[in-house]
BAFIVEX-540066 format. One record per residue (C-alpha): x, y, z; residue in one letter. Coordinates in steps of 0.001 Angstrom, whole numbers, padded with zeros to 6 digits, always signed. Layout:
BEGIN
XYZa ...
***
This chain:
BEGIN
-026880+008995+005384x -026671+005801+007409x -025318+003924+004405x -022515+006451+003947x -021595+006410+007642x -021446+002621+007619x -019496+002621+004338x -016890+005052+005680x -015718+002875+008625x -015935-000271+006525x -013811+001270+003762x -011292+002581+006289x -011057-000823+007963x -010602-002603+004632x -008012-000022+003516x -006046-000204+006777x -005211-003942+006627x -005124-003966+002811x -002868-000914+002530x +000093-002140+004633x -000102-005627+003124x -000369-004367-000461x +002186-001618+000105x +004702-003995+001707x +004515-006475-001187x +005142-003951-003995x +007502-001962-001804x +009798-004975-001341x +009762-005766-005054x +010375-002129-005959x +013251-001859-003490x +015158-004624-005288x +014888-003167-008811x +015162+000384-007515x +018309-000426-005515x +019878-001999-008608x +019114+001109-010650x +020357+003349-007834x +023620+001400-007642x +024087+001680-011406x +023450+005416-011286x +025606+005887-008206x 
***
């Protein structure tokens, strides 16, 4: 049980800093191609 409790906060901490950094990188790249497609459709 101690291993799971320690793994939960560690996973959350690793996901917190990794999520915004990983989400921002693909989000920026997706916004460029998505905006182009949106403009074409619009």
